[in-house]
C-alpha positions as CSV (number, residue, x, y, z in Angstrom):
1,M,0.0,0.0,0.0
2,P,1.4,3.4,-0.9
3,Q,2.4,5.8,1.9
4,I,-0.6,7.5,3.5
5,P,-0.1,11.2,4.0
6,P,-0.3,12.5,7.6
7,I,-3.9,12.6,8.8
8,P,-4.6,15.6,11.2
9,D,-5.0,14.5,14.8
10,K,-8.6,15.2,15.5
11,E,-11.6,13.1,16.6
12,Y,-14.0,13.6,13.6
13,F,-13.7,14.7,10.0
14,S,-16.5,16.0,7.7
15,I,-17.0,14.4,4.3
16,S,-15.4,17.5,2.8
17,E,-12.3,17.1,4.9
18,V,-12.0,13.4,4.1
19,S,-12.4,14.2,0.4
20,Q,-9.6,16.8,0.6
21,I,-7.3,14.5,2.6
22,T,-7.8,11.4,0.5
23,L,-8.4,13.1,-2.9
24,V,-11.6,11.0,-3.3
25,A,-14.7,12.9,-4.5
26,K,-17.6,13.2,-2.0
27,H,-20.0,11.4,-4.2
28,T,-17.5,8.5,-4.4
29,L,-17.2,8.4,-0.7
30,R,-21.0,8.2,-0.3
31,Y,-21.1,5.4,-2.9
32,W,-18.4,3.5,-1.1
33,E,-20.4,3.7,2.1
34,N,-23.2,1.8,0.4
35,E,-20.7,-0.8,-1.0
36,F,-18.3,-1.4,1.9
37,N,-20.0,-2.3,5.2
38,L,-16.8,-1.6,7.0
39,L,-17.0,2.1,6.1
40,R,-19.7,3.5,8.4
41,P,-19.2,7.1,9.4
42,I,-21.3,8.4,12.3
43,R,-24.4,10.3,11.3
44,K,-25.3,13.3,13.4
45,S,-28.9,14.2,14.0
46,S,-28.6,16.7,11.2
47,G,-27.6,13.9,8.9
48,R,-24.1,15.0,8.4
49,R,-21.4,12.4,8.3
50,K,-18.5,12.4,10.8
51,Y,-15.6,10.1,9.9
52,R,-13.1,8.9,12.5
53,K,-9.4,8.6,11.8
54,E,-9.7,4.8,11.3
55,E,-12.3,5.4,8.6
56,V,-10.1,7.9,6.8
57,E,-7.4,5.2,6.8
58,L,-9.9,2.7,5.4
59,V,-10.8,5.2,2.6
60,F,-7.0,5.2,1.7
61,K,-7.0,1.4,1.7
62,I,-10.1,1.1,-0.5
63,K,-8.7,3.7,-2.9
64,D,-5.4,1.7,-3.1
65,L,-7.2,-1.5,-3.7
66,L,-9.5,-0.1,-6.4
67,Y,-7.2,2.4,-8.2
68,N,-3.7,1.0,-7.7
69,Q,-4.1,-2.7,-7.3
70,K,-7.0,-2.8,-9.8
71,Y,-9.4,-4.8,-7.6
72,S,-13.0,-4.9,-8.5
73,I,-15.5,-3.7,-5.9
74,E,-16.4,-7.3,-5.0
75,G,-12.7,-8.3,-4.8
76,A,-11.9,-5.3,-2.6
77,K,-14.8,-6.3,-0.3
78,K,-13.5,-9.8,0.1
79,Y,-10.0,-8.6,0.6
80,L,-11.1,-6.2,3.4
81,I,-13.2,-8.8,5.1
82,G,-10.3,-11.3,5.0
83,D,-8.0,-8.6,6.3
84,K,-10.3,-7.9,9.2
85,R,-10.6,-11.6,10.0
86,K,-6.8,-11.9,10.1
87,K,-6.6,-9.1,12.6
88,N,-9.3,-10.6,14.7
89,K,-7.6,-14.0,14.6
90,G,-4.4,-12.4,15.7
91,I,-6.1,-10.8,18.7
92,Q,-7.7,-14.1,19.7
93,Q,-4.4,-15.9,19.6
94,N,-2.9,-13.2,21.9
95,L,-5.5,-14.0,24.5
96,D,-3.9,-16.2,27.2
97,L,-6.7,-17.5,29.3
98,D,-5.5,-19.1,32.5
99,L,-8.6,-21.0,33.7
100,E,-7.3,-21.1,37.2
101,R,-7.4,-17.3,37.5
102,I,-11.0,-16.8,36.3
103,P,-13.1,-15.9,39.3
104,D,-15.9,-18.3,40.3
105,N,-19.6,-17.8,39.5
106,K,-20.4,-16.6,43.1
107,L,-18.0,-13.7,42.8
108,L,-19.4,-12.7,39.4
109,Q,-23.0,-12.9,40.7
110,S,-22.0,-10.8,43.7
111,I,-20.5,-8.1,41.4
112,K,-23.6,-8.2,39.2
113,D,-25.9,-7.7,42.2
114,E,-23.9,-4.9,43.5
115,L,-23.9,-3.1,40.1
116,R,-27.7,-3.5,39.9
117,H,-28.0,-1.9,43.4
118,I,-25.8,1.0,42.3
119,L,-27.9,1.4,39.1
120,K,-31.1,1.6,41.2
121,L,-29.5,4.3,43.4
122,L,-28.5,6.3,40.4
123,K,-32.0,6.1,38.9
124,K,-33.6,7.7,42.0
């Protein structure tokens, strides 16, 4: 994948900002939202899209797959889904569950009961 230019350090980006950063037209970004389930910017009550930094990076990835590596839309979808599965599999393999250290059911039930009690107090 080609080098991604620096993305400003902010929480949310408008579609115009994403378009300027990635050099992808706004109508293309809207189309990609329909095609790629992984690209889901937050919608404000006004209907405006707000992209997070990860989604801007995903736009760069989609752009690279479609324009540079010449993937079809379907091929890019499959690639991205497979890429996400690989990341998830890597995370699962890093989990080291020591069954001896997992608390017993009574402790978990006690915690749950205490949290319910706190919730009742907060609702008053």
